[in-house]
C-alpha angles and dihedrals in degrees: 000000000000121000115209104179146341128220133185122198129202137060086324114047141185134189118179133164121207137213132192095282115031125185123185114191124184151137122280117285095013099113111280095126091040087056091058093042092053092055092048092045092057089050091059105269119140108238113195100173111054117151118278093254086067104032101034109022096035093219093151122064102187145337127226137194127198107214144170118212130211086259086067092245121135124216142172108223118200129184126176120241143269090012137340135165090210130074126195116217116195117191115228120211129219090273089058090250116150110233097216094174091060096054117153118212117204136176114229095268092049090045090053091051089048093053093045091053093046091048092048097246123141119254097229141153119242118210109209105164144000105310092349122119134167128195112233109259128195091236088060088065091047088066088069093054103042137073108191134183099254106047115092111244092238091063089066092191115069123247096242096149101099127235095288094055101030091126088069090071092062099050111108094199092054090047088052092048091051093055093043091052089052089047088050093234120161095234105163093109092038091052091050092051093046091051090049089050092051092049093047092048089050090050090049091051090053091049090048089054090052092047091050091050096049092042089055091049091050092049091050092050093048092045092050094044105040096182096055120118112250103210133066093240093050091047093051090048093051092046089055091050092048092049091052093046091049090051091050092047092051090053091047091050090053091051091052091051089052090051090049091053091050091050093071119110105250094191093057090045089054092050091048089051093052092046092051089049092051090045092053090050092052090049090052090048090049090055091051092050091049090053091049091050090050091050092047092051091050091050091048090052092050093048091050091051091049091048091053091053092051091049090053092050093050091050092049092050092053092049094048092046097046103033123057106237133162097199124060109238090211105048098012092231126136111269113243094022125090094320122214101197139036093248095067099034121107096259135128102285094192093056092046094050092047092051091050091049092052091048089048091053090050093052092047091053091048090050092053091050091050090052091052090046093049090050089052092049091051091050089050090050091052091051091047093051089048089054092048091051091049093047091050092050092047091046093049091049091049094047091049090050089048094050092048092050093044092050090050088055096039100051100078093040092047089052089055090049091050090051090050091050092052092048092049090048090051092048092050092050092049091048091054091051092046092049091050091048091047092051091051091049094046091048090047092049090050090051091048091052089048090050090049090055091047091050090051090049090047090051090051092047092049089050091051090047092050089051091048091050091049097048094093119051087190091059090050092049091050092050092048091048091050093051092050091046091047091052092051095047094043092051092043092055091043092047097234141088098213101087121095120204124199133173123228126217090280092051091250116142126254113202110211089336094311125116108245095236089059093057114099099200111094092198091056091050093046093050089049090051094046093047091047096054092039096050094043090054096045100036092108088068088064096050131079091239136014100274098149119087096205121169089253097238140062129205125205116185107202093311095176100063111135098317101075129055119232097252093056091046092051089054089051091050090050089055090051088050089061096051121116131183094019121095113227130205114186131171126192148154120291086224089072094048095121091052091052093048092047098046100030107037096148093063126108106238113213119214109293118251125230139148088278095042107040124173094252114048133197114258110255 
């Protein structure tokens, strides 16, 4: 891509034309970084930190770039400020006339696909994790052509993904895909193999964690129980032995219980049985006697009540017969009238009195007999209770004698039973520990077998990846050329020949065998970043034919800053001065103007920026 000019419309405007090598110098906070952001914004990058004049005060309506793509088509690209999801693409004819009526309106995804097609890049999907895929976007490729102010030098590729997609900038597989697209490598198979390798390595790491956990559990068990077997076969053998021993002990315990039962004194048991039978009979007899006594007392009470009534009647008869009365003392009716009771009726008083006397004698005799009978019942009860007491005493003595004898017989056998119980308890506890240990070992063995299969699969995948990487001799030649070129440029900027640069599998640099993020020197990391972007853009100059599909331009936003001394930076500027066929955009401090002019004399110097001449100017 070639960029011809940039314009900004609104209350604040800008109109700049560009050449092959463009340098914008200025004071701090005058618009140098805004200049770079505006270019990137038109090319589809999300910019979240424009100056307040753009984001807050809305003094800029839109920004446009006039470009020519690798397909030799010219366009005017316009995007509204401060943010828009839509981009207007106006075709430009051979007379440099903008065909407004043929405008194409794209959302950002469609616009990215449009640029990829115009710049002859594939529209592919990049797998960068389990279940994670990202469609190649044009702004991905911009990361390999830009050094901005916010990306740490050790990241090499700039974070041009916007806040919503910032995670993209930290994905090694996407970084790799970016470089391989620029190198024009057919990487579909390589990307698939790399993703498979990543997933398998992740799976192996998870298995390793499980193995470490179970190994630790096994070690703890063996350390705690010193006499435990330490192999699966030995554990299974001991479990079989313990099961058999436990079975034997249970049978032995049963036999001892049978012996204990046989040890009881059957004669004493028989005597106790007969005594309990006799005791129960006496208790039943006692209950019968108590009922008889209760009945006799009730009969006595009834006879005494009846005797009292007869006595009253006899007395009344005598009074009525011997004393002249007109009112019956029993029923209180007039004598001789309609009588209400036998005492005042006109009957034979002598017969009546005689009958009552006979009945009275009968009741008195019955009462005497009941008293004698009750006395007999009470004597029987006393004898019965004496027998019960004697039976209970005899039974208690016999039971005590039985218990003493049984205990004398039980003690040695019970000791044996207790020993058997303790042994069975010990065997059960040991079996539990052995089963736990066995489960840990089996699980660990299963994980180790799983890991072995994964290692075999990893070995196969690495072999396939090596074959895929070795398919094209041209690809190998390009990679080797780039590494040699990178070494030369890095050492030239640094002013030494002692540093050795290598590229890892993700095309990230190793400085003298050290990963760049582990290097503490900011100047070393910045030189590595500058040399990386520079050599990637100019690698075609080192090849026999143009094999690299670079974007065609590089952008450096004030790369010197505080992290690079002036001598190294002058050497970098001298390298830029020698570049052909790559458009350069470079910003820097006006304080270093003489250094720029001296080391980079072939550049086109844009109007200098200052407080009086800022990048964006008020509309006149």
